N, C-alpha and C positions, 0 to 999 in steps of 0.2 A: 603322510603328506598328500594333498590332493594333486592328481596328475590331470591337467586340463589341456585343451588344444593349444593354448599359448605356449606352454612349456614344450609340447611336442614340436611346435613350429620352430622354437629356438634350437631344439636338438637337430632338426633337419638342416637348419642353416649352419650349425656347427659342423655337421658332417660335410656339407658342401665346401665350407672354408678350409677344411682339412684335405680336400682334394677328391671327394666322392662326387661322381657325376649323377648317381641315383641314390636317394635315401628314402627309406620308409621307416617311420616310427609309429608303433601302435601300443595302446595301453588296454589292459583288461582288468576291470574291477568287478569283483563278484562278492555278494553277500549270500551266505548259505545257512541253512539249518538242517541238521541230520537227526533222525530218530531211528534208533535200533530197537528191535523187539525180538524176544525169544520166549518160549514157553508161554505164549499167548499174552504177554504183557510187555510194556515198554521197559527197557533196561537202561538205555542211554539216550539223552537228548543234549545236543550241543550245537552251538552256532559260532559263526566267525565270518571273517572277510579276508579276501586276498587281493592284492594288486600286483600286476606284473607289467613289464614293458619289454617289447621286442624291438630290436634295431637291426635293420638290413641296409647294407651299402654295396654299391658297385663302384669300383675304381678302374676305369677302362675295361670294363667287362669282368674284372676279377671281383668275385662276390664273397661276402661273409655275412653271417647273421648270428646274433646272440640274444639271450633273454636274461632278465634279472627281476628279483623281487625287492631289491634295494632301490627305493625310489626317491632318495634325496637328490637335490639338484647336483650336488657334487658327484655322487655315484653314477648318475645318469650321464653326466658330461664325460666322466672317465670311461664309461661303457662305450660311448660313441667313439672316443679316441682309440680305444682298444679294437673295436670292430673295423675301423678304417685301417688301422695298422695291420690287422690280420688280412684284410682284403688285398692290401698292397703286396703282401708276401705270398698270396695264393697263386696257383697256376693260372695261366691265361687260358680262357676257354676257347673252343673252336667256334662257338656261336654265342652271341649275346644280343638280346633285344632291350633297348631302353624302356623305362617305365612308360605306360600310356599317359598321354597328356589329358588332364582334366581341366576344370571340374566336370563331374557327370551328374545326370539326373537319376534319382533312384525311385523305385516303386514306393509311393506314399503309404501303401498298406503295410509295407515292411518296416517303415520308419515310425509307425504309430507306437506309442508307449504300450508296454504289456499290460495285462489285466491287473486289477487292484491287488494289493498285498494280501497274502493269506495269513490268518492269525495262527498263533501256536495252538490254540484250542482246536482250530479246524484241522491242523496237521495231526494232532492226536486222534481226532475223530476219524481221519482217513485210515490211520493204523487200526483202529477198532473195527472199522468196516472190513478191512482186509482179513483180520483175524477171524471175525465172525463168519465171513464168507468161506474161509477154509474149514472152520469147525462144523459149519452147517452142511458141508459137502463131504464129510468123511474123515477129516484130519483129527488127530488127537492133540497135536500141538502145532503151532505156527510160529515161524521166525522170519526175519528179513530186515530190510532197511527202507526208509523213506528219505529222500533228499529234495529239499525245496531251495531253489536258487534264483537270485535276481542279479543280472549283470549289465554292464555297459562297456562297449568297445569304442575306442576313438582311434581314428586312422588319419595320419598326415603324411603326405608324400611330396617329394620334390617335383612331381608331375602335376601339382596343383590340386591335389585332393585334400580336403579337410572335412571329414565326415564322422558321424557317430551313430550308433545303433544300440538299442536296449533289448534285453531278452529276459524271459522268465521260464523256469522249468520246474515241473513236478514229476518225480519218478519214484515208483515203489517196486521193490523186488520182493516177492513172497515165496517162501519155501515152506511147504506143508508136509507133515510127517504123520502117516498112519501107523508106522512102525519104523524102527531104525533103518530097515532096508526097503521101506516103501515110502517114497517121497515124490512130491510134485513141485513144480516151479513155474511161475508165470509173473508177468510184469504189467504195469500200466504206466504210460509215458504221455505227457501232455505239456503244452505251453499255455494252456488255459484251464482253470479249474472246472469249467463246464465240460471239458472233454476228458477229464480225469476220472478213472473208474477203479478205485482200489478194491471194491467189493468183487468185481469181475475177476481181478487178478487172484484174489484169495480163493474164490470159488473154483476157478480152473485148477489152481494148484492143489486144492483139496480133493477135487474129483480124480485127478491123476494119481495122487497119493493113495487114495482108497482102492483104485483099480490095480495098483502095483503091489498089493499085499501078497505075500508068499511067492516070490519070484523063483523060477527054476533056472538052471544053467541053460543058456542058449547054445544052439549049434551054429558053428561057423558055416558060411556059405554065401551064395548069391541069392538075394531076395528082391522082390518088389519092395520099394521103400516108400513109406508114408512119412514124409519129413515135416514135422510140426513147425509152426511159425518161429519158435525160439531158435531151432537149429537151422531152418531155412534162411532166417535173417543173418545168421552167422556166415553161411555160405555166400549169400548175396553181398555181404560186406566185403568178402574176399574178392569177388568179381569187381565191385566198384573201386576198391583200393588198387588192385593190380591193373586197372584200366588207366592208371596214371601214366602219362607219356614219359615221365622220368624213368619208371621201371621198364617200360617198353624199350626206350632208347638204350638202356643198359642191358637189354636182352635178359632181364630177370623175371619177366612176367610170362605166364602161360598164355596171354593174349598177344604176345609178340608176333608180328607178321600176319595177323588174321583179320585186319581191317577189311570190311566189305564181304567177309566170308560167313558162312553158316557155322556158328559156334554153339548154338543151342537149339532146342526143339522149337518148331514154329509157333507153339502155344506160349512161348516165353518172351516177355518184353521187360526191360529194366531201364529206368531213367534216374537221373539226379536232378532234383527240383528244389532248390533253396528258395524259390519264389512263392512257395505255398505258405502264405501268411497264416500265422496261428499254429504252425507246426514246430516241432522241437528243433529241427535243424534249419529253419528258415533264416536267411540273412540277406541284407540288401546289396552287399558288395563283397568282393574277394579281397585278398591281401594286397593287390595292386590298386585297389580302389575302383575296379570296373564293376558296373552293375551286374549282378548275377542273373542267370537265365536257366531255363529248363533245357537239359541236354539229354537226348536219347542215346543211351549206351548200346543197348541191344533192342532191336525191333523185329518181332516175328522170328527170332532166332539169329538174326544177322547183326554182326558187330558194326555199329554205325560210326562211332567216334572214340578216340582216346580223350582223356581229360588234360587240358593244357593251361599253362600260364603263357606269358608273352614270349619267353625265351624258348620253351619247348615247341611252341607253335611255329616260331621262325625256323627252328631246326627241322620240323616236319613239313615246312612249306604250307602252312595252313593258318587258320585264325585261332586266337585264344578262345577257350570255352568259358573264361571267367571263373576258373577253378584254382587260382593261385592261393595257397602255397607258392611262396616266392622261389623256393628251390624245388619242392616236390608238389605238383598239382594233386588235388584230392577231392573226393566227393563230399557233399554237405548233408544231403537229405535223400536217401535212396528209396525209390518207390518201385515195387513190382506190380505189374498188371495182374489183376485177379482173374480167376476163371469163372465157370458158370455152374459149379457143382457144390452143394452143401457138404460139410465134412462127412456126414453119415454115408453119402453116396460115394465119396472117395474110398471109404472103408469097404463098402459092399462090392466095389469093383476089383478088389484085390483077392487073388487066389491064394498066394503064399507069400506073406510079406512081414516086414518089421516096421512098427511105428516107433520112431524115435522122437521123444517130446522135447529133449534138451541135450546139450553137449557142452563140453569144455576141453581146454588144452588142445586146440587144433594146431597141428604141427605139419610142416611140409618135409617130405623126403626129397622133393625136387621142385623148386619154385618154377623153373622154366617149363616143365611139362605139366605141373599141376597135381603131382602125386602128393597125397596128404593122408593123415589119419586124425581122428578125434574120438574122444571118449564119451559115450552116452552117459548122461547124468539124469537122475530121477527116472520116472516111469519109462520102461522100454517093453514093448508088447509084440507078441507073435500074432499075426492075423492069418486065419485059415478060412478059405472058402467064404470070404465076405463078412467074417465076424471076428471080433477080438477074442482070441482063444485063451491066452494066458500071459502073465507078465514074465519077462525073462531078464537075465543079468549075465554079466561076464563077457560081453561082446564089445568090439571096437569097430567103428566105421573106418574102413581103409579103402580108399578109392582115388579117383581123379576128378578134379573140378569140372573139366570139360566133358568127361564122360557123363557126369551127373546132369549137367546142363542139357546135353544132347538127348538124354533119356527121360526128360520130363514128359510125362504123359498127360497130366491134368493138374489143375490148380483149383483151390477152394474159392468160393465166392465171398468169403469173409477173410479179412486181413487185420493185422494188428501192428501198431508201432512198437518196435522193439529197441530197447537201449538198456544195456547193463554192462557189467565189467567185461564180458566176453564180446559184446557188440558195441563198439565205441561210436560208430556212425549211426544216427537214427535211421531205422530201416522199416519200411512198411511191407510186411511179409504175409502172404497167405500160407496155407499148407500146400505141399506138393507131393504128387505121386510120381515116383521115378521107376522106370521099367526094371532097372537092374542096379542094385547097390551091393557092394561086397562088404561083408562083416567077417572079421577074424576074431579069434579068441583074445580077450584082453589079458595083458600081463599083470594087471592090478587085481 
């Protein structure tokens, strides 16, 4: 069934009739095609579509939100009734701010339709480019997945917002194998085919895999760290996500109580910018319907803001940053300021270091203090006196997010958009040299 703004408006009015003072209803329609490949050839190609509807209500400040993929009129009406009932029985909050009153004007560049559709033949061609890039640069076999999606979001609120936005995404994740224990991984992510570069992703993955042949057991210790864009994006996503005022208010974030303080090296700046038209995480409005904006999270190492919706902003006695999340504010499109050194120069400046190209399974030992560990994945290399000496294995990165931020020495002048299943928020990340990073022996 088609979910249009007329139906969403009726659902908002139903929520109001049932006693809700604030109602937000949004729909998300996505058409997608996925191609999986392994052993240098396409193995699976499938496509489909999904539609979901989110309903948020507030009854005298008592809030509830639920989602469904059952989008018949009957099921959606029942969902609204259920959410209102849940809100009425929820605890009364100490602070609540009503929805902002619209309508609002949005950036026309962000409202433009996405690029023309990409054909299935072109998608297969992208996979071939990625595979060839890996094979030409040292891989024996190449695997991965490509996802192409087109979506439309509609938002209707009791605050007078009735808006919609379209999106398109292309992302390829490439894993190259020079041997079973010599692998490399890289991605290409774009909202426009002109910016999509699967050949580059395959080439970088292949280069790393070839360099990773015949790894030796690494020694635990404190090293200078060369953190590649894949891993650095993973860490940046942690910073952006834990900058949410919801987590800060609950004293769950390692950024709690640090507003206005030096939390990172002076060479480091990070912002959230969903207003960058043509990028993967661009969006014209947040979940309250407010126009999005560029928010500086950290500037020259100083924490400048937390991310807010209207309610957290009221609690913190500040203004919303247009990052709703009706319950939990969140970033959309993280961007790290690049440095002034090419990658080779970063390597040559390291005396005794570890280059980590990728990681997975990041876990916290203590969210509040930022203690974490993560497992290096794919090529891991020992750097000695300015040159890459040998591939290593068997290490785990075990450190503290704030320690890493404060010890950033330099950043590369090249960055990449990163988005894959370990990095859910599109993140523009350079490589980073960190003065001190602790590596322990892995249990795996």
